[in-house]
MMTF fields as JSON, N, C-alpha, C and O atoms, coordinates in Angstrom:
{
  "mmtfVersion": "1.0.0",
  "mmtfProducer": "UNKNOWN",
  "numBonds": 327,
  "numAtoms": 328,
  "numGroups": 82,
  "numChains": 1,
  "numModels": 1,
  "chainsPerModel": [1],
  "groupsPerChain": [82],
  "chainIdList": ["A"],
  "bondAtomList": [4, 2, 8, 6, 12, 10, 16, 14, 20, 18, 24, 22, 28, 26, 32, 30, 36, 34, 40, 38, 44, 42, 48, 46, 52, 50, 56, 54, 60, 58, 64, 62, 68, 66, 72, 70, 76, 74, 80, 78, 84, 82, 88, 86, 92, 90, 96, 94, 100, 98, 104, 102, 108, 106, 112, 110, 116, 114, 120, 118, 124, 122, 128, 126, 132, 130, 136, 134, 140, 138, 144, 142, 148, 146, 152, 150, 156, 154, 160, 158, 164, 162, 168, 166, 172, 170, 176, 174, 180, 178, 184, 182, 188, 186, 192, 190, 196, 194, 200, 198, 204, 202, 208, 206, 212, 210, 216, 214, 220, 218, 224, 222, 228, 226, 232, 230, 236, 234, 240, 238, 244, 242, 248, 246, 252, 250, 256, 254, 260, 258, 264, 262, 268, 266, 272, 270, 276, 274, 280, 278, 284, 282, 288, 286, 292, 290, 296, 294, 300, 298, 304, 302, 308, 306, 312, 310, 316, 314, 320, 318, 324, 322],
  "bondOrderList": [1, 1, 1, 1, 1, 1, 1, 1, 1, 1, 1, 1, 1, 1, 1, 1, 1, 1, 1, 1, 1, 1, 1, 1, 1, 1, 1, 1, 1, 1, 1, 1, 1, 1, 1, 1, 1, 1, 1, 1, 1, 1, 1, 1, 1, 1, 1, 1, 1, 1, 1, 1, 1, 1, 1, 1, 1, 1, 1, 1, 1, 1, 1, 1, 1, 1, 1, 1, 1, 1, 1, 1, 1, 1, 1, 1, 1, 1, 1, 1, 1],
  "groupList": [{"groupName": "MET", "atomNameList": ["N", "CA", "C", "O"], "elementList": ["N", "C", "C", "O"], "formalChargeList": [0, 0, 0, 0], "bondAtomList": [1, 0, 2, 1, 3, 2], "bondOrderList": [1, 1, 2], "singleLetterCode": "M", "chemCompType": "L-PEPTIDE LINKING"}, {"groupName": "THR", "atomNameList": ["N", "CA", "C", "O"], "elementList": ["N", "C", "C", "O"], "formalChargeList": [0, 0, 0, 0], "bondAtomList": [1, 0, 2, 1, 3, 2], "bondOrderList": [1, 1, 2], "singleLetterCode": "T", "chemCompType": "L-PEPTIDE LINKING"}, {"groupName": "VAL", "atomNameList": ["N", "CA", "C", "O"], "elementList": ["N", "C", "C", "O"], "formalChargeList": [0, 0, 0, 0], "bondAtomList": [1, 0, 2, 1, 3, 2], "bondOrderList": [1, 1, 2], "singleLetterCode": "V", "chemCompType": "L-PEPTIDE LINKING"}, {"groupName": "ALA", "atomNameList": ["N", "CA", "C", "O"], "elementList": ["N", "C", "C", "O"], "formalChargeList": [0, 0, 0, 0], "bondAtomList": [1, 0, 2, 1, 3, 2], "bondOrderList": [1, 1, 2], "singleLetterCode": "A", "chemCompType": "L-PEPTIDE LINKING"}, {"groupName": "ILE", "atomNameList": ["N", "CA", "C", "O"], "elementList": ["N", "C", "C", "O"], "formalChargeList": [0, 0, 0, 0], "bondAtomList": [1, 0, 2, 1, 3, 2], "bondOrderList": [1, 1, 2], "singleLetterCode": "I", "chemCompType": "L-PEPTIDE LINKING"}, {"groupName": "ARG", "atomNameList": ["N", "CA", "C", "O"], "elementList": ["N", "C", "C", "O"], "formalChargeList": [0, 0, 0, 0], "bondAtomList": [1, 0, 2, 1, 3, 2], "bondOrderList": [1, 1, 2], "singleLetterCode": "R", "chemCompType": "L-PEPTIDE LINKING"}, {"groupName": "GLU", "atomNameList": ["N", "CA", "C", "O"], "elementList": ["N", "C", "C", "O"], "formalChargeList": [0, 0, 0, 0], "bondAtomList": [1, 0, 2, 1, 3, 2], "bondOrderList": [1, 1, 2], "singleLetterCode": "E", "chemCompType": "L-PEPTIDE LINKING"}, {"groupName": "LYS", "atomNameList": ["N", "CA", "C", "O"], "elementList": ["N", "C", "C", "O"], "formalChargeList": [0, 0, 0, 0], "bondAtomList": [1, 0, 2, 1, 3, 2], "bondOrderList": [1, 1, 2], "singleLetterCode": "K", "chemCompType": "L-PEPTIDE LINKING"}, {"groupName": "LEU", "atomNameList": ["N", "CA", "C", "O"], "elementList": ["N", "C", "C", "O"], "formalChargeList": [0, 0, 0, 0], "bondAtomList": [1, 0, 2, 1, 3, 2], "bondOrderList": [1, 1, 2], "singleLetterCode": "L", "chemCompType": "L-PEPTIDE LINKING"}, {"groupName": "HIS", "atomNameList": ["N", "CA", "C", "O"], "elementList": ["N", "C", "C", "O"], "formalChargeList": [0, 0, 0, 0], "bondAtomList": [1, 0, 2, 1, 3, 2], "bondOrderList": [1, 1, 2], "singleLetterCode": "H", "chemCompType": "L-PEPTIDE LINKING"}, {"groupName": "GLY", "atomNameList": ["N", "CA", "C", "O"], "elementList": ["N", "C", "C", "O"], "formalChargeList": [0, 0, 0, 0], "bondAtomList": [1, 0, 2, 1, 3, 2], "bondOrderList": [1, 1, 2], "singleLetterCode": "G", "chemCompType": "PEPTIDE LINKING"}, {"groupName": "TYR", "atomNameList": ["N", "CA", "C", "O"], "elementList": ["N", "C", "C", "O"], "formalChargeList": [0, 0, 0, 0], "bondAtomList": [1, 0, 2, 1, 3, 2], "bondOrderList": [1, 1, 2], "singleLetterCode": "Y", "chemCompType": "L-PEPTIDE LINKING"}, {"groupName": "ASP", "atomNameList": ["N", "CA", "C", "O"], "elementList": ["N", "C", "C", "O"], "formalChargeList": [0, 0, 0, 0], "bondAtomList": [1, 0, 2, 1, 3, 2], "bondOrderList": [1, 1, 2], "singleLetterCode": "D", "chemCompType": "L-PEPTIDE LINKING"}, {"groupName": "SER", "atomNameList": ["N", "CA", "C", "O"], "elementList": ["N", "C", "C", "O"], "formalChargeList": [0, 0, 0, 0], "bondAtomList": [1, 0, 2, 1, 3, 2], "bondOrderList": [1, 1, 2], "singleLetterCode": "S", "chemCompType": "L-PEPTIDE LINKING"}, {"groupName": "ASN", "atomNameList": ["N", "CA", "C", "O"], "elementList": ["N", "C", "C", "O"], "formalChargeList": [0, 0, 0, 0], "bondAtomList": [1, 0, 2, 1, 3, 2], "bondOrderList": [1, 1, 2], "singleLetterCode": "N", "chemCompType": "L-PEPTIDE LINKING"}, {"groupName": "PHE", "atomNameList": ["N", "CA", "C", "O"], "elementList": ["N", "C", "C", "O"], "formalChargeList": [0, 0, 0, 0], "bondAtomList": [1, 0, 2, 1, 3, 2], "bondOrderList": [1, 1, 2], "singleLetterCode": "F", "chemCompType": "L-PEPTIDE LINKING"}, {"groupName": "GLN", "atomNameList": ["N", "CA", "C", "O"], "elementList": ["N", "C", "C", "O"], "formalChargeList": [0, 0, 0, 0], "bondAtomList": [1, 0, 2, 1, 3, 2], "bondOrderList": [1, 1, 2], "singleLetterCode": "Q", "chemCompType": "L-PEPTIDE LINKING"}, {"groupName": "PRO", "atomNameList": ["N", "CA", "C", "O"], "elementList": ["N", "C", "C", "O"], "formalChargeList": [0, 0, 0, 0], "bondAtomList": [1, 0, 2, 1, 3, 2], "bondOrderList": [1, 1, 2], "singleLetterCode": "P", "chemCompType": "L-PEPTIDE LINKING"}, {"groupName": "TRP", "atomNameList": ["N", "CA", "C", "O"], "elementList": ["N", "C", "C", "O"], "formalChargeList": [0, 0, 0, 0], "bondAtomList": [1, 0, 2, 1, 3, 2], "bondOrderList": [1, 1, 2], "singleLetterCode": "W", "chemCompType": "L-PEPTIDE LINKING"}],
  "groupTypeList": [0, 1, 2, 3, 3, 4, 5, 6, 7, 8, 9, 10, 11, 4, 12, 13, 3, 12, 12, 13, 7, 4, 7, 14, 4, 11, 3, 8, 15, 6, 12, 16, 0, 3, 17, 13, 2, 12, 18, 18, 6, 12, 7, 6, 15, 4, 3, 6, 8, 6, 6, 5, 12, 5, 5, 11, 6, 6, 10, 4, 6, 7, 1, 11, 1, 8, 6, 7, 1, 7, 16, 18, 0, 6, 6, 16, 7, 5, 7, 8, 14, 17],
  "groupIdList": [1, 2, 3, 4, 5, 6, 7, 8, 9, 10, 11, 12, 13, 14, 15, 16, 17, 18, 19, 20, 21, 22, 23, 24, 25, 26, 27, 28, 29, 30, 31, 32, 33, 34, 35, 36, 37, 38, 39, 40, 41, 42, 43, 44, 45, 46, 47, 48, 49, 50, 51, 52, 53, 54, 55, 56, 57, 58, 59, 60, 61, 62, 63, 64, 65, 66, 67, 68, 69, 70, 71, 72, 73, 74, 75, 76, 77, 78, 79, 80, 81, 82],
  "secStructList": [7, 7, 2, 2, 2, 2, 2, 2, 2, 2, 2, 2, 2, 2, 2, 2, 7, 7, 2, 2, 2, 2, 2, 2, 2, 2, 2, 2, 2, 2, 2, 2, 2, 1, 7, 7, 7, 7, 4, 4, 4, 7, 2, 2, 2, 2, 2, 2, 2, 2, 2, 2, 2, 2, 2, 2, 2, 6, 6, 7, 1, 7, 7, 7, 7, 2, 2, 2, 2, 2, 2, 2, 2, 2, 2, 2, 2, 2, 2, 2, 7, 7],
  "xCoordList": [12.942, 11.91, 12.144, 12.424, 12.03, 12.253, 11.045, 9.951, 11.261, 10.166, 9.095, 7.903, 9.51, 8.541, 7.682, 6.475, 8.282, 7.524, 6.556, 5.426, 7.008, 6.133, 4.947, 3.81, 5.204, 4.109, 3.086, 1.879, 3.583, 2.695, 1.849, 0.649, 2.471, 1.715, 0.666, -0.469, 1.051, 0.1, -1.076, -2.226, -0.796, -1.878, -2.817, -4.037, -2.264, -3.091, -3.94, -5.116, -3.335, -4.079, -5.199, -6.322, -4.896, -5.903, -7.044, -8.214, -6.7, -7.725, -8.696, -9.86, -8.217, -9.079, -9.635, -10.433, -9.229, -9.657, -11.096, -11.582, -11.772, -13.141, -13.108, -12.048, -14.291, -14.386, -13.772, -13.072, -14.026, -13.504, -11.976, -11.331, -11.398, -9.94, -9.363, -8.318, -10.033, -9.575, -9.568, -8.626, -10.614, -10.671, -9.548, -8.95, -9.262, -8.173, -6.816, -5.966, -6.62, -5.364, -5.2, -4.12, -6.275, -6.228, -5.881, -5.054, -6.515, -6.255, -4.786, -4.166, -4.246, -2.839, -1.935, -1.033, -2.175, -1.365, -1.565, -0.609, -2.781, -3.075, -2.304, -1.755, -2.259, -1.509, -0.025, 0.631, 0.492, 1.917, 2.29, 3.407, 1.37, 1.666, 1.257, 1.539, 0.597, 0.159, 1.383, 2.408, 1.265, 2.427, 2.749, 1.85, 4.018, 4.41, 4.204, 4.24, 3.99, 3.759, 5.057, 5.647, 5.488, 6.669, 6.217, 6.081, 5.984, 5.404, 6.277, 5.767, 7.58, 8.47, 8.314, 8.841, 7.589, 7.327, 5.937, 5.571, 5.172, 3.828, 3.935, 4.112, 3.827, 4.034, 3.039, 3.39, 1.797, 0.792, 1.146, 1.039, 1.563, 1.926, 3.141, 3.161, 4.14, 5.342, 4.986, 5.508, 4.102, 3.676, 2.979, 3.182, 2.167, 1.486, 2.497, 2.376, 3.493, 4.529, 5.303, 5.592, 5.635, 6.365, 5.54, 6.067, 4.243, 3.361, 3.262, 3.298, 3.142, 3.083, 4.384, 4.367, 5.509, 6.802, 6.923, 7.41, 6.472, 6.52, 5.699, 6.15, 4.491, 3.607, 4.208, 4.063, 4.88, 5.552, 6.706, 6.837, 7.546, 8.72, 8.317, 9.02, 7.197, 6.745, 5.928, 5.481, 5.73, 4.999, 3.498, 2.797, 2.991, 1.557, 0.811, -0.274, 1.406, 0.767, 1.296, 2.492, 0.396, 0.793, 1.312, 0.713, 2.418, 2.977, 3.14, 3.086, 3.339, 3.482, 4.715, 5.056, 5.367, 6.505, 5.98, 4.802, 6.865, 6.489, 6.046, 5.083, 6.741, 6.381, 4.971, 4.187, 4.65, 3.3, 2.241, 1.156, 2.557, 1.611, 1.368, 0.222, 2.417, 2.272, 1.446, 0.593, 1.704, 0.964, -0.523, -1.372, -0.834, -2.221, -2.885, -4.03, -2.161, -2.711, -2.996, -4.019, -2.105, -2.328, -3.554, -4.335, -3.727, -4.894, -6.176, -7.162, -6.162, -7.343, -7.647, -8.81, -6.605, -6.788, -7.407, -8.29, -6.933, -7.499, -8.967, -9.771, -9.309, -10.704, -11.602, -12.74, -11.088, -11.869, -11.951, -12.948, -10.916, -10.846, -10.51, -9.403, -11.482, -11.182, -10.886, -10.62],
  "yCoordList": [-12.528, -11.942, -10.43, -9.808, -9.873, -8.432, -7.648, -8.191, -6.39, -5.518, -5.442, -5.436, -5.384, -5.323, -6.584, -6.503, -7.734, -8.992, -9.026, -9.497, -8.526, -8.481, -7.566, -7.906, -6.407, -5.484, -6.163, -6.051, -6.86, -7.53, -8.59, -8.699, -9.365, -10.383, -9.733, -10.202, -8.656, -7.96, -7.406, -7.532, -6.798, -6.274, -7.395, -7.232, -8.514, -9.651, -10.158, -10.476, -10.233, -10.696, -9.731, -10.151, -8.449, -7.435, -7.453, -7.351, -7.583, -7.599, -8.775, -8.675, -9.883, -11.065, -11.326, -12.245, -10.539, -10.771, -10.322, -9.393, -11.009, -10.604, -9.371, -8.956, -8.8, -7.539, -7.616, -6.693, -8.706, -8.788, -8.848, -8.268, -9.548, -9.603, -8.232, -7.842, -7.513, -6.173, -5.276, -4.511, -5.369, -4.559, -4.929, -4.054, -6.22, -6.661, -6.196, -5.761, -6.289, -5.817, -4.32, -3.853, -3.581, -2.138, -1.812, -0.938, -2.516, -2.279, -2.558, -1.821, -3.602, -3.934, -2.81, -2.364, -2.364, -1.287, 0.015, 0.755, 0.294, 1.536, 1.571, 2.609, 0.443, 0.38, 0.625, 1.322, 0.05, 0.177, 1.559, 2.029, 2.202, 3.473, 4.68, 5.817, 4.441, 5.556, 6.358, 5.786, 7.655, 8.462, 8.23, 8.11, 8.168, 7.981, 9.299, 10.38, 9.175, 10.358, 10.696, 9.848, 11.915, 12.387, 12.962, 14.175, 12.06, 12.475, 13.479, 14.304, 13.423, 14.35, 15.788, 16.72, 15.965, 17.313, 17.81, 18.948, 16.962, 17.315, 17.975, 17.29, 19.313, 20.06, 19.673, 19.63, 19.394, 18.999, 17.657, 17.487, 16.721, 15.399, 15.478, 14.853, 16.241, 16.398, 17.053, 16.661, 18.048, 18.707, 17.708, 17.741, 16.828, 15.807, 14.852, 14.515, 14.416, 13.531, 14.218, 13.607, 15.481, 16.216, 16.379, 16.28, 16.629, 16.759, 15.433, 15.416, 14.346, 13.031, 12.733, 12.203, 13.075, 12.86, 13.69, 13.21, 14.937, 15.812, 15.225, 15.176, 14.781, 14.214, 12.944, 12.694, 12.147, 10.942, 11.326, 10.785, 12.265, 12.68, 13.284, 13.1, 13.999, 14.636, 13.696, 14.089, 12.464, 11.488, 11.697, 11.156, 12.466, 12.76, 11.56, 11.202, 10.949, 9.822, 8.509, 8.358, 7.568, 6.237, 5.489, 5.551, 4.79, 4.024, 2.567, 2.228, 1.718, 0.292, -0.225, 0.247, -1.19, -1.821, -2.738, -3.094, -3.108, -4.036, -5.368, -5.975, -5.816, -7.08, -7.025, -7.96, -5.922, -5.771, -5.716, -6.278, -5.046, -4.953, -6.326, -6.679, -7.106, -8.465, -9.328, -10.101, -9.192, -9.947, -9.599, -10.49, -8.315, -7.873, -8.432, -8.881, -8.4, -8.922, -10.422, -10.894, -11.158, -12.603, -12.853, -13.763, -12.066, -12.202, -11.932, -12.653, -10.895, -10.572, -11.686, -12.025, -12.258, -13.348, -14.567, -15.223, -14.861, -16.004, -15.769, -16.701, -14.519, -14.201, -14.398, -14.85, -14.056, -14.182, -15.622, -16.018, -16.407, -17.794, -18.722, -19.254, -18.915, -19.749, -21.199, -22.007],
  "zCoordList": [-25.12, -25.952, -25.993, -24.969, -27.144, -27.283, -26.781, -26.628, -26.535, -26.085, -27.166, -26.861, -28.409, -29.515, -29.537, -29.765, -29.307, -29.292, -28.114, -28.24, -26.978, -25.794, -26.066, -25.737, -26.664, -26.997, -27.901, -27.688, -28.902, -29.849, -29.145, -29.399, -28.266, -27.515, -26.622, -26.544, -25.953, -25.076, -25.874, -25.453, -27.014, -27.859, -28.279, -28.241, -28.672, -29.067, -27.914, -28.089, -26.733, -25.564, -25.214, -24.935, -25.227, -24.891, -25.908, -25.539, -27.174, -28.215, -28.07, -28.46, -27.51, -27.418, -26.014, -25.833, -25.03, -23.644, -23.423, -24.068, -22.487, -22.156, -21.239, -20.77, -20.998, -20.26, -18.867, -18.45, -18.142, -16.771, -16.77, -15.896, -17.747, -17.82, -18.182, -17.663, -19.058, -19.423, -18.187, -17.979, -17.369, -16.152, -15.195, -14.568, -15.08, -14.202, -14.714, -13.936, -16.01, -16.606, -16.366, -16.005, -16.569, -16.365, -14.91, -14.647, -13.966, -12.548, -12.22, -11.452, -12.791, -12.567, -13.078, -12.369, -14.288, -14.849, -14.094, -13.864, -13.715, -12.994, -11.679, -11.31, -10.97, -9.717, -9.955, -9.181, -11.023, -11.315, -11.855, -11.638, -12.548, -13.188, -12.356, -12.733, -11.231, -10.395, -9.94, -9.572, -9.969, -9.562, -8.092, -7.26, -7.785, -6.393, -5.654, -6.241, -4.372, -3.546, -2.832, -2.163, -2.975, -2.269, -0.931, -0.776, 0.043, 1.315, 2.046, 2.804, 1.833, 2.53, 2.032, 2.64, 0.927, 0.426, 0.835, 0.543, 1.505, 1.955, 3.329, 4.337, 3.37, 4.606, 5.703, 6.882, 5.304, 6.285, 6.921, 8.135, 6.098, 6.588, 7.515, 8.575, 7.115, 7.933, 9.266, 10.31, 9.234, 10.474, 11.397, 12.61, 10.834, 11.633, 12.266, 13.443, 11.493, 12.039, 13.16, 14.189, 12.956, 13.979, 15.25, 16.358, 15.083, 16.251, 16.991, 18.221, 16.286, 16.93, 17.666, 18.777, 17.046, 17.677, 18.953, 19.976, 18.875, 20.054, 21.191, 22.336, 20.867, 21.885, 22.488, 23.684, 21.665, 22.154, 23.075, 24.173, 22.622, 23.396, 24.745, 25.738, 24.785, 26.023, 26.901, 27.978, 26.455, 27.256, 27.245, 28.099, 26.299, 26.214, 25.624, 26.084, 24.605, 23.922, 24.458, 24.705, 24.632, 25.062, 23.836, 22.763, 24.002, 22.9, 23.311, 24.493, 22.319, 22.565, 21.836, 20.751, 22.441, 21.776, 20.682, 20.66, 19.783, 18.725, 19.328, 18.859, 20.354, 20.997, 21.583, 21.416, 22.272, 22.854, 21.753, 21.901, 20.667, 19.551, 18.95, 18.672, 18.743, 18.209, 19.159, 18.723, 20.453, 21.457, 21.39, 21.422, 21.298, 21.212, 19.954, 19.997, 18.839, 17.58, 17.679, 17.185, 18.307, 18.478, 19.356, 19.079, 20.393, 21.262, 20.484, 20.636, 19.651, 18.854, 17.863, 17.645, 17.26, 16.317, 17.006, 16.453, 18.223, 18.974, 19.325, 19.316, 19.634, 19.952, 18.737, 18.868, 17.548, 16.328, 15.844, 15.24, 16.102, 15.639, 16.8, 16.877, 17.711, 18.9, 18.549, 19.439]
}
């Protein structure tokens, strides 16, 4: 199907869709069209990551392995759904 045909089908669908479907379509497009964030250019964010890394390297912050984290999550799930 050509892009022109797809556009025509989409226009027809939008023109005939009810309000809730229009809102859902808009939300879908909005999510896809939202500008991406270049986090590596965010100086505040980078400073926070560097501070966390420093605290980890100096042994100030307690950390957990992936295995321990998964184990904890499974325990929490069992508590919620006995």
